N, CA, C and O atoms as CSV, one atom per row, in Angstrom:
chain,resi,resn,atom,element,x,y,z
A,1,MET,N,N,248.252,-38.420,-39.691
A,1,MET,CA,C,247.207,-37.909,-38.741
A,1,MET,C,C,247.643,-37.554,-37.457
A,1,MET,O,O,247.171,-36.569,-36.888
A,2,HIS,N,N,248.596,-38.345,-36.891
A,2,HIS,CA,C,248.985,-38.244,-35.618
A,2,HIS,C,C,249.805,-36.745,-35.334
A,2,HIS,O,O,249.676,-35.918,-34.431
A,3,ALA,N,N,250.631,-36.795,-36.439
A,3,ALA,CA,C,251.407,-35.352,-36.426
A,3,ALA,C,C,250.656,-34.171,-36.373
A,3,ALA,O,O,250.992,-33.252,-35.627
A,4,SER,N,N,249.649,-34.111,-37.111
A,4,SER,CA,C,248.777,-32.947,-37.249
A,4,SER,C,C,247.921,-32.579,-35.976
A,4,SER,O,O,247.583,-31.468,-35.565
A,5,ALA,N,N,247.645,-33.951,-35.428
A,5,ALA,CA,C,246.875,-33.690,-34.136
A,5,ALA,C,C,247.671,-33.257,-33.071
A,5,ALA,O,O,247.199,-32.466,-32.254
A,6,ALA,N,N,248.998,-33.736,-32.958
A,6,ALA,CA,C,249.955,-33.332,-31.903
A,6,ALA,C,C,250.253,-31.701,-32.162
A,6,ALA,O,O,250.390,-30.887,-31.249
A,7,ALA,N,N,250.320,-31.409,-33.510
A,7,ALA,CA,C,250.527,-29.917,-33.692
A,7,ALA,C,C,249.369,-29.074,-33.269
A,7,ALA,O,O,249.556,-28.002,-32.692
A,8,LEU,N,N,248.160,-29.538,-33.544
A,8,LEU,CA,C,247.047,-28.809,-32.994
A,8,LEU,C,C,246.925,-28.808,-31.472
A,8,LEU,O,O,246.483,-27.812,-30.897
A,9,LEU,N,N,247.278,-29.817,-30.856
A,9,LEU,CA,C,247.275,-29.876,-29.469
A,9,LEU,C,C,248.286,-28.803,-28.883
A,9,LEU,O,O,248.017,-27.997,-27.992
A,10,LEU,N,N,249.452,-28.931,-29.519
A,10,LEU,CA,C,250.470,-28.039,-29.108
A,10,LEU,C,C,250.149,-26.494,-29.305
A,10,LEU,O,O,250.482,-25.664,-28.459
A,11,ALA,N,N,249.538,-26.193,-30.373
A,11,ALA,CA,C,249.082,-24.804,-30.653
A,11,ALA,C,C,247.934,-24.347,-29.635
A,11,ALA,O,O,247.857,-23.198,-29.200
A,12,TRP,N,N,247.133,-25.284,-29.337
A,12,TRP,CA,C,246.033,-24.952,-28.425
A,12,TRP,C,C,246.646,-24.708,-27.057
A,12,TRP,O,O,246.303,-23.732,-26.390
A,13,THR,N,N,247.538,-25.572,-26.637
A,13,THR,CA,C,248.251,-25.543,-25.256
A,13,THR,C,C,249.024,-24.153,-25.219
A,13,THR,O,O,248.922,-23.432,-24.226
A,14,LEU,N,N,249.709,-23.830,-26.188
A,14,LEU,CA,C,250.385,-22.573,-26.215
A,14,LEU,C,C,249.528,-21.316,-26.079
A,14,LEU,O,O,249.834,-20.355,-25.373
A,15,GLY,N,N,248.290,-21.429,-26.918
A,15,GLY,CA,C,247.431,-20.330,-26.827
A,15,GLY,C,C,246.817,-20.074,-25.503
A,15,GLY,O,O,246.785,-18.937,-25.031
A,16,VAL,N,N,246.248,-21.276,-24.795
A,16,VAL,CA,C,245.840,-21.182,-23.611
A,16,VAL,C,C,246.813,-20.694,-22.517
A,16,VAL,O,O,246.419,-19.997,-21.582
A,17,SER,N,N,248.082,-21.077,-22.660
A,17,SER,CA,C,249.087,-20.586,-21.624
A,17,SER,C,C,249.361,-19.122,-21.838
A,17,SER,O,O,249.585,-18.442,-20.837
A,18,LEU,N,N,249.371,-18.534,-23.078
A,18,LEU,CA,C,249.564,-17.215,-23.313
A,18,LEU,C,C,248.405,-16.362,-22.644
A,18,LEU,O,O,248.664,-15.294,-22.091
A,19,LEU,N,N,247.183,-16.846,-22.710
A,19,LEU,CA,C,246.000,-16.150,-22.175
A,19,LEU,C,C,246.038,-16.294,-20.702
A,19,LEU,O,O,245.525,-15.415,-20.010
A,20,ALA,N,N,246.585,-17.293,-20.182
A,20,ALA,CA,C,246.450,-17.489,-18.668
A,20,ALA,C,C,247.615,-16.594,-17.863
A,20,ALA,O,O,247.537,-16.291,-16.672
A,21,ASP,N,N,248.680,-16.244,-18.739
A,21,ASP,CA,C,249.762,-15.466,-17.974
A,21,ASP,C,C,249.257,-13.916,-17.926
A,21,ASP,O,O,249.702,-13.165,-17.057
A,22,ALA,N,N,248.416,-13.515,-18.787
A,22,ALA,CA,C,248.095,-12.072,-18.772
A,22,ALA,C,C,247.089,-11.881,-17.489
A,22,ALA,O,O,246.186,-12.648,-17.155
A,23,ALA,N,N,247.455,-10.747,-16.905
A,23,ALA,CA,C,246.578,-10.413,-15.539
A,23,ALA,C,C,246.353,-8.964,-15.512
A,23,ALA,O,O,247.091,-8.184,-16.112
A,24,CYS,N,N,245.343,-8.602,-14.822
A,24,CYS,CA,C,244.922,-7.134,-14.528
A,24,CYS,C,C,245.660,-6.864,-13.212
A,24,CYS,O,O,245.318,-7.410,-12.163
A,25,VAL,N,N,246.677,-6.009,-13.300
A,25,VAL,CA,C,247.421,-5.627,-12.139
A,25,VAL,C,C,246.777,-4.295,-11.707
A,25,VAL,O,O,246.597,-3.416,-12.549
A,26,ARG,N,N,246.397,-4.106,-10.315
A,26,ARG,CA,C,245.908,-2.903,-9.842
A,26,ARG,C,C,246.626,-2.449,-8.858
A,26,ARG,O,O,246.933,-3.119,-7.872
A,27,LYS,N,N,247.004,-1.054,-9.094
A,27,LYS,CA,C,247.628,-0.340,-7.976
A,27,LYS,C,C,247.056,0.785,-7.612
A,27,LYS,O,O,246.634,1.531,-8.496
A,28,THR,N,N,246.936,1.111,-6.356
A,28,THR,CA,C,246.534,2.397,-5.805
A,28,THR,C,C,247.590,3.341,-5.380
A,28,THR,O,O,248.260,3.147,-4.365
A,29,LEU,N,N,247.726,4.271,-6.087
A,29,LEU,CA,C,248.621,5.418,-5.658
A,29,LEU,C,C,248.191,6.741,-5.002
A,29,LEU,O,O,247.318,7.446,-5.507
A,30,THR,N,N,248.849,7.069,-3.822
A,30,THR,CA,C,248.291,8.286,-3.153
A,30,THR,C,C,249.393,9.215,-3.299
A,30,THR,O,O,250.454,8.799,-2.832
A,31,LEU,N,N,249.416,10.374,-3.832
A,31,LEU,CA,C,250.302,11.193,-3.996
A,31,LEU,C,C,250.189,12.563,-3.011
A,31,LEU,O,O,249.213,13.312,-2.984
A,32,THR,N,N,251.380,12.707,-2.235
A,32,THR,CA,C,251.282,13.803,-1.267
A,32,THR,C,C,252.438,14.731,-1.451
A,32,THR,O,O,253.434,14.348,-2.065
A,33,TRP,N,N,252.346,16.033,-0.908
A,33,TRP,CA,C,253.319,16.985,-0.940
A,33,TRP,C,C,253.831,17.020,0.372
A,33,TRP,O,O,253.060,17.339,1.277
A,34,GLU,N,N,255.182,16.704,0.663
A,34,GLU,CA,C,255.654,16.697,1.997
A,34,GLU,C,C,256.911,17.129,2.076
A,34,GLU,O,O,257.547,17.108,1.023
A,35,PRO,N,N,257.536,17.582,3.205
A,35,PRO,CA,C,258.935,18.005,3.135
A,35,PRO,C,C,259.853,16.667,3.296
A,35,PRO,O,O,259.572,15.710,4.017
A,36,GLY,N,N,260.892,16.787,2.557
A,36,GLY,CA,C,261.912,15.748,2.670
A,36,GLY,C,C,263.177,16.228,2.279
A,36,GLY,O,O,263.292,17.385,1.874
A,37,ALA,N,N,264.342,15.300,2.372
A,37,ALA,CA,C,265.573,15.815,2.173
A,37,ALA,C,C,266.544,14.601,1.562
A,37,ALA,O,O,267.496,14.216,2.240
A,38,PRO,N,N,266.285,14.054,0.345
A,38,PRO,CA,C,266.875,12.933,-0.134
A,38,PRO,C,C,268.334,13.173,-0.435
A,38,PRO,O,O,269.061,12.180,-0.462
A,39,ASN,N,N,268.905,14.474,-0.686
A,39,ASN,CA,C,270.278,14.593,-0.824
A,39,ASN,C,C,270.771,15.636,0.269
A,39,ASN,O,O,271.820,16.261,0.119
A,40,GLY,N,N,270.012,15.772,1.292
A,40,GLY,CA,C,270.531,16.497,2.561
A,40,GLY,C,C,269.911,18.023,2.477
A,40,GLY,O,O,270.155,18.824,3.379
A,41,GLN,N,N,269.231,18.320,1.535
A,41,GLN,CA,C,268.622,19.627,1.300
A,41,GLN,C,C,267.212,19.587,1.491
A,41,GLN,O,O,266.469,19.082,0.651
A,42,HIS,N,N,266.789,20.113,2.594
A,42,HIS,CA,C,265.266,20.050,2.944
A,42,HIS,C,C,264.486,20.967,1.933
A,42,HIS,O,O,264.863,22.111,1.680
A,43,ARG,N,N,263.433,20.420,1.404
A,43,ARG,CA,C,262.620,20.980,0.524
A,43,ARG,C,C,261.267,20.108,0.393
A,43,ARG,O,O,261.246,18.941,0.782
A,44,HIS,N,N,260.157,20.728,-0.167
A,44,HIS,CA,C,258.839,19.994,-0.412
A,44,HIS,C,C,259.041,19.121,-1.599
A,44,HIS,O,O,259.689,19.547,-2.555
A,45,MET,N,N,258.534,17.936,-1.600
A,45,MET,CA,C,258.570,16.970,-2.848
A,45,MET,C,C,257.295,16.095,-2.806
A,45,MET,O,O,256.485,16.068,-1.880
A,46,ILE,N,N,257.247,15.418,-3.899
A,46,ILE,CA,C,256.094,14.510,-4.079
A,46,ILE,C,C,256.466,13.198,-3.486
A,46,ILE,O,O,257.521,12.681,-3.853
A,47,PHE,N,N,255.684,12.581,-2.574
A,47,PHE,CA,C,255.808,11.429,-2.079
A,47,PHE,C,C,254.558,10.391,-2.633
A,47,PHE,O,O,253.410,10.808,-2.786
A,48,THR,N,N,254.883,9.255,-2.853
A,48,THR,CA,C,253.955,8.297,-3.493
A,48,THR,C,C,253.741,7.212,-2.294
A,48,THR,O,O,254.646,6.502,-1.856
A,49,ASN,N,N,252.459,7.205,-1.861
A,49,ASN,CA,C,252.159,6.157,-0.946
A,49,ASN,C,C,252.975,6.368,0.506
A,49,ASN,O,O,253.170,5.471,1.325
A,50,GLY,N,N,253.377,7.671,0.623
A,50,GLY,CA,C,254.025,8.066,1.781
A,50,GLY,C,C,255.493,7.749,1.851
A,50,GLY,O,O,256.123,7.784,2.908
A,51,GLN,N,N,255.974,7.463,0.775
A,51,GLN,CA,C,257.518,7.238,0.476
A,51,GLN,C,C,258.191,7.880,-0.557
A,51,GLN,O,O,257.533,8.258,-1.526
A,52,PHE,N,N,259.497,8.083,-0.510
A,52,PHE,CA,C,260.302,8.493,-1.564
A,52,PHE,C,C,261.564,7.680,-1.613
A,52,PHE,O,O,262.207,7.479,-0.583
A,53,PRO,N,N,261.944,7.197,-2.802
A,53,PRO,CA,C,261.229,7.159,-3.940
A,53,PRO,C,C,260.008,6.196,-3.675
A,53,PRO,O,O,259.892,5.473,-2.685
A,54,GLY,N,N,259.096,6.307,-4.746
A,54,GLY,CA,C,257.835,5.649,-4.577
A,54,GLY,C,C,258.053,4.035,-4.763
A,54,GLY,O,O,259.128,3.546,-5.108
A,55,PRO,N,N,256.924,3.322,-4.493
A,55,PRO,CA,C,257.010,1.918,-4.484
A,55,PRO,C,C,257.227,1.339,-5.828
A,55,PRO,O,O,256.913,2.039,-6.790
A,56,ASP,N,N,257.724,0.150,-6.034
A,56,ASP,CA,C,258.132,-0.476,-7.463
A,56,ASP,C,C,256.726,-0.691,-7.877
A,56,ASP,O,O,255.836,-1.066,-7.113
A,57,LEU,N,N,256.576,-0.413,-9.211
A,57,LEU,CA,C,255.418,-0.787,-10.031
A,57,LEU,C,C,255.949,-1.886,-11.018
A,57,LEU,O,O,256.705,-1.598,-11.946
A,58,ILE,N,N,255.523,-3.126,-10.773
A,58,ILE,CA,C,255.952,-4.343,-11.474
A,58,ILE,C,C,254.991,-4.845,-12.268
A,58,ILE,O,O,254.016,-5.380,-11.739
A,59,PHE,N,N,255.093,-4.766,-13.578
A,59,PHE,CA,C,254.218,-5.376,-14.582
A,59,PHE,C,C,254.906,-6.393,-15.470
A,59,PHE,O,O,256.057,-6.143,-15.826
A,60,ASP,N,N,254.331,-7.496,-15.860
A,60,ASP,CA,C,254.795,-8.253,-17.047
A,60,ASP,C,C,254.115,-7.814,-18.446
A,60,ASP,O,O,252.968,-7.388,-18.574
A,61,GLU,N,N,254.941,-7.983,-19.326
A,61,GLU,CA,C,254.533,-7.816,-20.718
A,61,GLU,C,C,253.161,-8.545,-20.895
A,61,GLU,O,O,252.981,-9.710,-20.542
A,62,GLY,N,N,252.224,-7.766,-21.465
A,62,GLY,CA,C,250.935,-8.283,-21.732
A,62,GLY,C,C,249.902,-8.114,-20.607
A,62,GLY,O,O,248.724,-8.399,-20.819
A,63,ASP,N,N,250.336,-7.638,-19.368
A,63,ASP,CA,C,249.436,-7.299,-18.313
A,63,ASP,C,C,248.535,-6.144,-18.663
A,63,ASP,O,O,248.932,-5.277,-19.442
A,64,ASP,N,N,247.390,-6.100,-18.143
A,64,ASP,CA,C,246.482,-4.813,-18.111
A,64,ASP,C,C,246.847,-4.092,-16.781
A,64,ASP,O,O,246.784,-4.644,-15.683
A,65,ALA,N,N,247.231,-2.822,-16.984
A,65,ALA,CA,C,247.529,-2.125,-15.631
A,65,ALA,C,C,246.398,-1.173,-15.506
A,65,ALA,O,O,245.850,-0.587,-16.440
A,66,GLU,N,N,246.080,-1.076,-14.093
A,66,GLU,CA,C,244.935,-0.169,-13.656
A,66,GLU,C,C,245.557,0.608,-12.556
A,66,GLU,O,O,245.832,0.011,-11.515
A,67,VAL,N,N,245.792,1.787,-12.665
A,67,VAL,CA,C,246.201,2.639,-11.693
A,67,VAL,C,C,245.081,3.538,-11.013
A,67,VAL,O,O,244.511,4.402,-11.679
A,68,CYS,N,N,244.827,3.358,-9.905
A,68,CYS,CA,C,243.630,4.056,-9.077
A,68,CYS,C,C,244.211,5.083,-8.252
A,68,CYS,O,O,245.345,4.994,-7.780
A,69,LYS,N,N,243.283,6.248,-8.044
A,69,LYS,CA,C,243.701,7.211,-7.170
A,69,LYS,C,C,242.603,7.390,-5.948
A,69,LYS,O,O,241.448,7.055,-6.211
A,70,PRO,N,N,242.810,7.754,-5.001
A,70,PRO,CA,C,241.603,7.960,-4.011
A,70,PRO,C,C,240.799,8.986,-4.397
A,70,PRO,O,O,241.322,9.922,-5.003
A,71,PRO,N,N,239.489,9.003,-4.142
A,71,PRO,CA,C,238.596,9.862,-4.570
A,71,PRO,C,C,238.630,11.412,-4.051
A,71,PRO,O,O,237.965,12.321,-4.548
A,72,ALA,N,N,239.542,11.533,-2.947
A,72,ALA,CA,C,239.609,12.915,-2.649
A,72,ALA,C,C,240.890,13.664,-3.364
A,72,ALA,O,O,241.100,14.859,-3.155
A,73,PHE,N,N,241.712,12.888,-4.207
A,73,PHE,CA,C,242.877,13.423,-4.894
A,73,PHE,C,C,242.352,14.283,-5.847
A,73,PHE,O,O,241.358,14.009,-6.518
A,74,ARG,N,N,243.135,15.558,-5.948
A,74,ARG,CA,C,242.797,16.470,-7.003
A,74,ARG,C,C,244.083,16.889,-7.643
A,74,ARG,O,O,245.145,16.980,-7.027
A,75,PHE,N,N,243.904,17.164,-9.058
A,75,PHE,CA,C,245.239,17.641,-9.766
A,75,PHE,C,C,245.058,19.079,-9.871
A,75,PHE,O,O,243.949,19.517,-10.176
A,76,TYR,N,N,246.098,19.905,-9.634
A,76,TYR,CA,C,246.282,21.327,-9.839
A,76,TYR,C,C,247.237,21.737,-10.860
A,76,TYR,O,O,248.355,21.224,-10.913
A,77,ASN,N,N,246.863,22.611,-11.649
A,77,ASN,CA,C,247.700,23.214,-12.704
A,77,ASN,C,C,248.329,24.485,-12.303
A,77,ASN,O,O,249.054,25.092,-13.092
């Protein structure tokens, strides 16, 4: 009886720890069209949050990712 109770407790603990590790990671990205020269040749390029290359987007396996854009941002085709 003790072995099955210990196994049940271990399974419950692992299940709770897996649920606790997941997170909702929110990032706000602002894309702008600006002049830049990453290789010495000046041209217009896309900057993310005012920088090139853009910021690191770090997520863990199992995380829920939510990427937001400012309301004034428009996509053009």
